[in-house]
Residue frames relative to the residue before (quaternion, step in Angstrom):
aa qw qx qy qz dx dy dz
X 1.0000 0.0000 0.0000 0.0000 0.00 0.00 0.00
X 0.4323 -0.7186 0.4822 0.2533 3.56 -0.81 0.99
X 0.4281 -0.7024 0.5108 0.2498 3.53 -0.97 0.89
X 0.2212 -0.7660 0.5913 0.1215 3.57 -0.93 0.92
X 0.2649 -0.7576 0.5792 0.1430 3.56 -0.75 1.07
X 0.2164 -0.8307 0.5004 0.1122 3.55 0.14 1.33
X 0.6171 0.5491 -0.3554 0.4375 3.60 1.04 -0.68
X 0.6454 0.5071 -0.3174 0.4749 3.59 1.05 -0.74
X 0.6470 0.5130 -0.3271 0.4596 3.57 1.00 -0.82
X 0.6368 0.5086 -0.3230 0.4812 3.58 1.08 -0.70
X 0.6553 0.5328 -0.3115 0.4355 3.59 0.94 -0.88
X 0.7254 0.4306 -0.2434 0.4788 3.58 1.03 -0.77
X 0.4797 0.6505 -0.4475 0.3827 3.59 1.26 0.00
X 0.5832 -0.5987 0.4156 0.3588 3.59 -1.04 0.76
X 0.5742 -0.6222 0.4117 0.3372 3.58 -0.98 0.86
X 0.6256 0.5531 -0.3426 0.4306 3.60 1.02 -0.75
X 0.6583 0.4965 -0.3044 0.4769 3.59 1.01 -0.82
X 0.6516 0.5114 -0.3177 0.4614 3.58 0.94 -0.86
X 0.6539 0.5132 -0.3130 0.4595 3.58 0.94 -0.88
X 0.6585 0.5162 -0.3041 0.4555 3.59 0.92 -0.94
X 0.6693 0.5017 -0.3011 0.4579 3.57 0.91 -0.91
X 0.6845 0.4980 -0.2990 0.4404 3.59 0.81 -0.98
X 0.6692 0.4919 -0.3061 0.4653 3.60 0.92 -0.86
X 0.7004 0.4737 -0.2844 0.4518 3.59 0.79 -0.99
X 0.6646 0.4924 -0.3089 0.4694 3.59 0.97 -0.83
X 0.6303 0.5277 -0.3332 0.4618 3.59 1.04 -0.72
X 0.6454 0.5189 -0.3182 0.4615 3.58 1.00 -0.80
X 0.6154 0.5388 -0.3454 0.4601 3.59 1.06 -0.71
X 0.6586 0.5056 -0.3022 0.4684 3.57 0.91 -0.94
X 0.6789 0.5036 -0.2962 0.4446 3.59 0.87 -0.97
X 0.7152 0.4510 -0.2639 0.4641 3.58 0.86 -0.97
X 0.7125 0.4716 -0.2719 0.4428 3.59 0.83 -0.98
X 0.8166 0.2610 -0.1106 0.5028 3.58 0.87 -0.91
X 0.7153 0.3995 -0.2590 0.5115 3.59 1.25 0.04
X 0.8025 0.2884 -0.1431 0.5023 3.53 0.23 -1.29
X 0.5843 0.6112 -0.3692 0.3856 3.59 1.15 -0.52
X 0.6130 0.5597 -0.3437 0.4391 3.56 1.22 -0.35
X 0.7039 0.4245 -0.2604 0.5065 3.60 1.24 -0.24
X 0.5111 -0.6273 0.4927 0.3202 3.54 -1.24 0.55
X 0.4932 -0.6564 0.4848 0.3012 3.56 -1.07 0.75
X 0.5858 -0.5950 0.4179 0.3581 3.58 -1.14 0.64
X 0.7885 -0.0824 0.0872 0.6032 3.57 1.02 -0.78
X 0.7258 -0.4447 0.3025 0.4289 3.56 -1.31 0.10
X 0.6170 0.5524 -0.3474 0.4400 3.61 1.05 -0.73
X 0.6618 0.5048 -0.3090 0.4601 3.59 0.90 -0.92
X 0.6387 0.5260 -0.3298 0.4546 3.57 1.02 -0.81
X 0.6920 0.4769 -0.2815 0.4630 3.58 0.85 -1.00
X 0.6335 0.5251 -0.3305 0.4623 3.57 1.02 -0.78
X 0.6439 0.5232 -0.3129 0.4623 3.58 1.01 -0.83
X 0.6515 0.5060 -0.3104 0.4724 3.57 1.02 -0.83
X 0.6244 0.5402 -0.3294 0.4581 3.57 1.07 -0.77
X 0.6630 0.4935 -0.2961 0.4788 3.59 0.93 -0.93
X 0.6453 0.5297 -0.3229 0.4458 3.58 0.99 -0.82
X 0.6705 0.4873 -0.2972 0.4740 3.58 0.90 -0.93
X 0.6390 0.5227 -0.3218 0.4636 3.55 1.02 -0.82
X 0.6481 0.5234 -0.3100 0.4582 3.58 1.00 -0.84
X 0.6330 0.5196 -0.3246 0.4733 3.57 1.01 -0.83
X 0.6529 0.5257 -0.3111 0.4478 3.57 0.97 -0.89
X 0.6828 0.4790 -0.2881 0.4706 3.59 0.89 -0.96
X 0.6380 0.5249 -0.3299 0.4567 3.59 1.01 -0.79
X 0.6676 0.4939 -0.2968 0.4715 3.57 0.92 -0.93
X 0.6490 0.5156 -0.3177 0.4605 3.59 0.98 -0.84
X 0.6493 0.5190 -0.3182 0.4558 3.60 0.98 -0.82
X 0.6612 0.4923 -0.3041 0.4775 3.58 0.97 -0.87
X 0.6308 0.5331 -0.3232 0.4620 3.57 1.02 -0.84
X 0.6559 0.5005 -0.3097 0.4726 3.59 0.92 -0.90
X 0.6503 0.5342 -0.3201 0.4350 3.58 0.92 -0.90
X 0.7451 0.4264 -0.2254 0.4606 3.58 0.86 -0.97
X 0.7679 0.3955 -0.1943 0.4649 3.57 0.92 -0.93
X 0.7717 0.3257 -0.1743 0.5176 3.60 1.04 -0.73
X 0.7449 0.4481 -0.2423 0.4308 3.55 0.68 -1.14
X 0.6931 0.4998 -0.2978 0.4255 3.61 0.76 -0.98
X 0.6637 0.4812 -0.3390 0.4615 3.67 0.83 -0.77
X 0.6483 0.5013 -0.3262 0.4712 3.59 1.00 -0.77
X 0.6337 0.5303 -0.3329 0.4542 3.57 1.03 -0.73
X 0.6246 0.5304 -0.3470 0.4562 3.60 1.01 -0.72
X 0.6451 0.4996 -0.3148 0.4849 3.58 1.05 -0.74
X 0.6278 0.5329 -0.3364 0.4569 3.58 1.04 -0.76
X 0.6379 0.5265 -0.3267 0.4573 3.57 0.99 -0.82
X 0.6601 0.5123 -0.3022 0.4588 3.57 0.95 -0.91
X 0.7420 0.4264 -0.2194 0.4685 3.57 0.99 -0.89
X 0.4534 0.7345 -0.4370 0.2529 3.57 1.22 -0.35
X 0.6641 0.5183 -0.3190 0.4342 3.59 0.85 -0.92
X 0.6862 0.4875 -0.2811 0.4610 3.57 0.89 -0.96
X 0.7174 0.4531 -0.2701 0.4550 3.59 0.77 -1.01
X 0.6157 0.5283 -0.3503 0.4680 3.59 1.04 -0.67
X 0.6262 0.5430 -0.3204 0.4586 3.55 1.04 -0.83
X 0.6893 0.4710 -0.2784 0.4749 3.58 0.93 -0.90
X 0.6279 0.5183 -0.3388 0.4714 3.59 1.05 -0.71
X 0.6294 0.5245 -0.3307 0.4685 3.58 1.04 -0.77
X 0.5987 0.5597 -0.3596 0.4461 3.59 1.12 -0.62
X 0.6132 0.5339 -0.3451 0.4690 3.58 1.05 -0.72
X 0.6754 0.4913 -0.2882 0.4684 3.56 0.83 -1.01
X 0.6591 0.5216 -0.3020 0.4498 3.56 0.96 -0.91
X 0.6670 0.5110 -0.3084 0.4459 3.59 0.89 -0.95
X 0.6770 0.4773 -0.2949 0.4764 3.59 0.92 -0.87
X 0.6350 0.5287 -0.3271 0.4585 3.58 1.01 -0.78
X 0.6489 0.5057 -0.3113 0.4758 3.59 0.96 -0.86
X 0.6408 0.5349 -0.3259 0.4440 3.57 0.97 -0.85
X 0.6524 0.5019 -0.3056 0.4786 3.58 0.96 -0.87
X 0.6824 0.5041 -0.2868 0.4449 3.56 0.86 -1.02
X 0.7239 0.4640 -0.2593 0.4399 3.59 0.81 -1.00
X 0.7413 0.3968 -0.2290 0.4905 3.59 1.03 -0.72
X 0.7936 0.3245 -0.1592 0.4895 3.57 0.88 -0.93
X 0.5361 -0.6489 0.3939 0.3693 3.59 1.20 -0.40
X 0.6634 -0.5327 0.3657 0.3773 3.54 -1.29 0.45
X 0.6346 0.5517 -0.3418 0.4196 3.59 0.97 -0.80
X 0.6730 0.4767 -0.2996 0.4795 3.57 0.96 -0.83
X 0.6117 0.5573 -0.3476 0.4408 3.59 1.07 -0.70
X 0.6563 0.5248 -0.3056 0.4477 3.57 1.02 -0.82
X 0.7722 0.3003 -0.1606 0.5365 3.60 1.09 -0.66
X 0.2697 0.8214 -0.4768 0.1586 3.57 1.24 0.39
X 0.5926 0.5887 -0.3693 0.4073 3.63 1.12 -0.56
X 0.7202 0.4278 -0.2466 0.4873 3.60 1.16 -0.54
X 0.4367 0.7255 -0.4533 0.2782 3.60 1.22 -0.03
X 0.2389 -0.7562 0.5944 0.1336 3.56 -1.07 0.78
X 0.6642 -0.4976 0.3673 0.4199 3.55 -1.27 0.28
X 0.6443 0.5263 -0.3250 0.4498 3.59 0.98 -0.80
X 0.6668 0.4856 -0.3045 0.4763 3.58 0.94 -0.88
X 0.6267 0.5337 -0.3348 0.4586 3.59 0.99 -0.80
X 0.6507 0.5203 -0.3052 0.4612 3.55 0.98 -0.90
X 0.6713 0.5000 -0.2944 0.4612 3.60 0.95 -0.89
X 0.6431 0.5219 -0.3247 0.4567 3.59 1.04 -0.77
X 0.6733 0.4801 -0.2948 0.4789 3.58 0.97 -0.81
X 0.6081 0.5639 -0.3469 0.4381 3.57 1.13 -0.64
X 0.6660 0.5053 -0.2951 0.4626 3.57 1.17 -0.54
X 0.6379 0.5315 -0.3223 0.4547 3.58 1.28 -0.17
X 0.3174 -0.7520 0.5514 0.1722 3.56 -0.58 1.17
X 0.5132 -0.6707 0.4401 0.3052 3.59 -0.92 0.89
X 0.7485 0.4333 -0.2135 0.4543 3.59 1.04 -0.75
X 0.4993 0.6617 -0.4410 0.3440 3.60 1.18 -0.20
X 0.3300 -0.7704 0.5170 0.1741 3.56 -0.79 1.02
X 0.0541 -0.7780 0.6258 0.0149 3.55 -1.12 0.76
X 0.3872 -0.7001 0.5514 0.2366 3.56 -1.16 0.67
X 0.1342 -0.8029 0.5801 0.0277 3.56 -0.71 1.13
X 0.1077 0.7767 -0.6121 0.1023 3.56 -0.89 0.99
X 0.3246 0.7191 -0.5542 0.2651 3.55 0.11 1.31
X 0.7437 -0.4378 0.2701 0.4270 3.59 -1.25 0.04
X 0.7509 0.4063 -0.2066 0.4779 3.60 1.15 -0.53
X 0.7995 0.1046 -0.0292 0.5907 3.59 1.08 -0.72
X 0.0024 0.7788 -0.6271 0.0151 3.55 -1.02 0.86
X 0.5607 0.6062 -0.4420 0.3504 3.58 -1.07 0.71
X 0.4982 -0.6207 0.5075 0.3301 3.54 -1.36 -0.13
X 0.0498 0.7975 -0.5935 0.0965 3.56 -0.75 1.11
X 0.4952 -0.5616 0.5398 0.3847 3.51 -1.33 0.19
X 0.6884 -0.4759 0.3365 0.4318 3.58 -1.22 0.37
X 0.7026 0.4666 -0.2800 0.4585 3.56 0.85 -0.96
X 0.6248 0.5329 -0.3442 0.4552 3.61 1.00 -0.74
X 0.6753 0.4820 -0.2944 0.4743 3.57 0.91 -0.90
X 0.6262 0.5394 -0.3342 0.4530 3.57 1.01 -0.80
X 0.6985 0.4686 -0.2718 0.4676 3.60 0.83 -0.98
X 0.6390 0.5214 -0.3284 0.4604 3.58 1.03 -0.75
X 0.6471 0.5122 -0.3109 0.4714 3.58 0.98 -0.81
X 0.6488 0.5077 -0.3105 0.4743 3.57 1.00 -0.84
X 0.6404 0.5203 -0.3204 0.4653 3.60 1.01 -0.80
X 0.6395 0.5134 -0.3211 0.4737 3.59 1.00 -0.79
X 0.6510 0.5201 -0.3073 0.4596 3.54 0.93 -0.93
X 0.6444 0.5228 -0.3118 0.4627 3.56 0.98 -0.86
X 0.6487 0.5096 -0.3165 0.4684 3.60 0.98 -0.78
X 0.6382 0.5187 -0.3248 0.4671 3.58 0.98 -0.83
X 0.6437 0.5291 -0.3147 0.4547 3.57 0.98 -0.86
X 0.6554 0.5155 -0.3082 0.4579 3.58 0.94 -0.91
X 0.6425 0.5303 -0.3240 0.4483 3.59 0.98 -0.82
X 0.6934 0.4649 -0.2802 0.4738 3.58 0.97 -0.81
X 0.6702 0.5181 -0.3086 0.4326 3.59 0.89 -0.90
X 0.5281 0.6187 -0.4068 0.4157 3.59 1.22 -0.34
X 0.7605 0.2655 -0.1416 0.5755 3.58 1.21 -0.62
X 0.1319 0.8612 -0.4840 0.0818 3.58 1.11 0.72
X 0.6313 0.5585 -0.3493 0.4093 3.62 1.06 -0.64
X 0.6986 0.4548 -0.2688 0.4826 3.60 1.22 -0.33
X 0.6502 0.4749 -0.3135 0.5034 3.60 1.28 0.13
X 0.6378 -0.5332 0.4018 0.3839 3.55 -1.18 0.63
X 0.5342 -0.6707 0.4118 0.3086 3.59 -0.88 0.99
X 0.6257 0.5316 -0.3486 0.4521 3.61 1.05 -0.66
X 0.6508 0.5020 -0.3125 0.4763 3.58 1.01 -0.81
X 0.6395 0.5266 -0.3222 0.4581 3.58 0.99 -0.84
X 0.6237 0.5391 -0.3399 0.4526 3.59 1.00 -0.79
X 0.6772 0.4835 -0.2958 0.4692 3.60 0.89 -0.90
X 0.6479 0.5167 -0.3185 0.4602 3.58 0.98 -0.83
X 0.6444 0.5193 -0.3186 0.4622 3.58 1.00 -0.83
X 0.6498 0.5078 -0.3134 0.4708 3.59 1.04 -0.75
X 0.6305 0.5143 -0.3276 0.4803 3.58 1.04 -0.78
X 0.6428 0.5225 -0.3200 0.4599 3.58 0.96 -0.86
X 0.6451 0.5305 -0.3207 0.4468 3.59 0.94 -0.88
X 0.6717 0.4848 -0.2978 0.4744 3.59 0.95 -0.86
X 0.6272 0.5257 -0.3350 0.4669 3.60 1.05 -0.74
X 0.6525 0.5068 -0.3118 0.4692 3.58 1.00 -0.80
X 0.6185 0.5374 -0.3424 0.4598 3.58 1.06 -0.72
X 0.6456 0.5178 -0.3185 0.4622 3.58 0.99 -0.81
X 0.6891 0.4751 -0.2896 0.4642 3.59 0.91 -0.88
X 0.6890 0.4763 -0.2866 0.4650 3.61 1.17 -0.48
X 0.4060 0.7210 -0.4817 0.2888 3.59 1.23 -0.06
X 0.6038 -0.5950 0.3966 0.3523 3.56 -1.02 0.85
X 0.3737 -0.7553 0.4926 0.2172 3.57 -0.56 1.17
X 0.6450 0.5178 -0.3234 0.4597 3.59 1.23 -0.36
X 0.5526 0.5866 -0.4002 0.4363 3.54 1.31 -0.05
X 0.0311 -0.8441 0.5345 -0.0304 3.56 0.26 1.28
X 0.0304 0.7736 -0.6317 0.0388 3.54 -0.99 0.92
X 0.5247 -0.6464 0.4619 0.3056 3.54 -1.27 0.35
X 0.7633 0.2549 -0.1580 0.5722 3.58 1.28 -0.15
X 0.6116 -0.5900 0.4076 0.3342 3.55 -1.35 0.02
X 0.3287 0.7975 -0.4674 0.1935 3.57 1.24 0.21
X 0.5951 0.5989 -0.3713 0.3864 3.62 1.05 -0.59
X 0.6725 0.4824 -0.2954 0.4773 3.59 1.24 -0.34
X 0.3774 0.8037 -0.4320 0.1583 3.58 1.28 -0.17
X 0.6950 0.4958 -0.3059 0.4215 3.62 0.74 -1.01
X 0.7119 0.4464 -0.2662 0.4723 3.58 0.81 -0.97
X 0.6275 0.5226 -0.3405 0.4661 3.59 1.05 -0.69
X 0.6235 0.5295 -0.3313 0.4702 3.57 1.04 -0.77
X 0.6517 0.5080 -0.3145 0.4672 3.61 0.97 -0.83
X 0.6242 0.5367 -0.3356 0.4579 3.57 1.01 -0.78
X 0.6431 0.5242 -0.3174 0.4593 3.58 0.95 -0.89
X 0.6946 0.4896 -0.2836 0.4443 3.58 0.82 -1.00
X 0.6924 0.4587 -0.2877 0.4769 3.60 0.89 -0.86
X 0.6006 0.5495 -0.3614 0.4547 3.58 1.12 -0.54
X 0.6237 0.5279 -0.3329 0.4706 3.59 1.06 -0.72
X 0.6768 0.4734 -0.2814 0.4886 3.59 0.99 -0.84
X 0.5941 0.5783 -0.3582 0.4294 3.58 1.11 -0.67
X 0.6180 0.5543 -0.3438 0.4388 3.57 1.02 -0.76
X 0.6550 0.4941 -0.3091 0.4809 3.59 1.00 -0.79
X 0.6647 0.5204 -0.3064 0.4398 3.58 0.95 -0.89
X 0.6820 0.4877 -0.3008 0.4545 3.59 0.90 -0.87
X 0.5855 0.5580 -0.3802 0.4486 3.61 1.10 -0.48
X 0.6485 0.4999 -0.3026 0.4879 3.56 1.04 -0.81
X 0.6446 0.5277 -0.3084 0.4593 3.57 1.00 -0.87
X 0.6967 0.4848 -0.2760 0.4510 3.58 0.86 -0.95
X 0.5683 0.6248 -0.3779 0.3793 3.56 1.09 -0.69
X 0.7409 0.4323 -0.2268 0.4612 3.59 0.99 -0.84
X 0.7977 0.3296 -0.1479 0.4828 3.61 1.15 -0.45
X 0.5012 0.7089 -0.4157 0.2711 3.60 1.16 -0.46
X 0.6968 0.4856 -0.2898 0.4412 3.60 0.73 -1.04
X 0.6897 0.4756 -0.2848 0.4658 3.56 0.92 -0.92
X 0.6183 0.5353 -0.3412 0.4635 3.57 1.08 -0.68
X 0.6479 0.5063 -0.3131 0.4753 3.58 1.00 -0.80
X 0.6388 0.5544 -0.3229 0.4247 3.57 1.01 -0.84
X 0.6117 0.5554 -0.3528 0.4392 3.58 1.15 -0.54
X 0.2287 -0.8154 0.4978 0.1871 3.56 1.30 -0.48
X 0.5157 0.6253 -0.4349 0.3923 3.59 0.97 0.85
X 0.8582 0.2298 -0.1372 0.4380 3.52 -0.26 -1.29
X 0.6780 0.5294 -0.3353 0.3843 3.59 0.70 -1.02
X 0.7399 0.4105 -0.2424 0.4746 3.59 0.73 -1.02
X 0.6836 0.4993 -0.3075 0.4346 3.60 0.91 -0.84
X 0.5937 0.5425 -0.3677 0.4669 3.59 1.10 -0.59
X 0.6520 0.5122 -0.3157 0.4614 3.57 0.97 -0.83
X 0.6719 0.4782 -0.2956 0.4820 3.58 1.18 -0.53
X 0.6282 -0.5945 0.3152 0.3906 3.58 1.27 0.08
X 0.4738 0.6702 -0.4591 0.3400 3.61 1.21 0.07
X 0.3456 -0.7401 0.5459 0.1865 3.56 -1.13 0.73
X 0.0603 -0.8025 0.5936 -0.0035 3.56 -0.97 0.90
X 0.2266 -0.6907 0.6579 0.1969 3.48 -1.37 0.38
X 0.6268 -0.5857 0.3583 0.3683 3.56 -1.06 0.73
X 0.6521 0.5228 -0.3231 0.4438 3.60 0.93 -0.84
X 0.6190 0.5419 -0.3446 0.4521 3.61 1.06 -0.71
X 0.6713 0.4951 -0.3011 0.4622 3.57 0.96 -0.82
X 0.6489 0.5241 -0.3273 0.4439 3.59 0.91 -0.89
X 0.7468 0.4201 -0.2194 0.4666 3.56 0.92 -0.91
X 0.4946 0.6799 -0.4178 0.3444 3.54 1.30 -0.12
């Protein structure tokens, strides 16, 4: 029998549902086992108390119904998809990290959290669009000009974002927000006027800076997301281990498995 981590299921429940349940259930306890032992001051107070009690029962029942019928099935799908989606989110982080390292250097990568828009702009201004560099990382290999490698990395990142956003309801909302922002900046870069020719990469500075900042926040968001699903995803012995072995999955295949 699969172990259910009830504390994790409670943690991932929407704050509005948790608040409604706690308030309504507390009112039931107070009225049934506290105030119910005393006589009401008048008929209005009695009827008002009964109204609040019935309302509390209704909200409590609705919250439990939502938890069992809506929240739990979605959580089971999230657990199944966790390995795949975490893997794809890591690809986004990896691609952006490689791009920073290969274009700006290891020193800038180490201090990337302190980078400013002005410094980012100056660093890109020093990069000639036509200078060739040899790339050998887990995602891209070959010889490209600076601009070719930059655009290819952005295109890869955009594809990773699209793959994850297809299953946005199964990912932490904070992570989805960061991914959507990264996607928006990648789209802005791809839409830049192709006739706007420059000798360096400075024209990409604002959107590249936004990508860096949201990628840093994405790392924090995915840690929170993984905390609630990692153990259960591993226990399924499906996506997490098989992805590491090189097998390819689609989200729908995992959900229906």
